[in-house]
N, C-alpha and C positions, 0 to 999 in steps of 0.2 A: 551184682554189685555195682554201683556207680562210683565214677571217678574220684567224688568226692569223700563217700566213705573208704574208698579205699586209701587216699590221702590221709586220712584221720585216725587210720587202724596201724598205718604204718608210722607215725608220727607225724607226718607232715614235712619232715625232712630229707626228701627221697635226694640221692644225688642225681639223677636221671629222671625225665620226663618220661610219664605212662607211654605216650604215644597213641596211636589209632588203633582202635579194635584190628586185631589180625584175625578177618576173615577167612583170608585164605589157606592158611593152614589149621584151622579150624577142627577139623577131623583128627589133628594130633593132639590135640589137650582136653582134661577135663573142663571145663568152667571157662571163664572168658580169660584169653590171652591179647597181650597187645604190642606192636610192633614199633621201634621208633630207632632210625637210623642213627647210629653214633658217629659216622664218617662216612664220607662217599669216595674216599680212595680205596 
């Protein structure tokens, strides 16, 4: 599933951005996961 399709499926009004593909922890997920830092503190 691409980002644009995901935005459409979720209604386009996401509270948080999707982020970058989460390849470092892909072994723990089924399907595609994304990682976006919420804070740097």
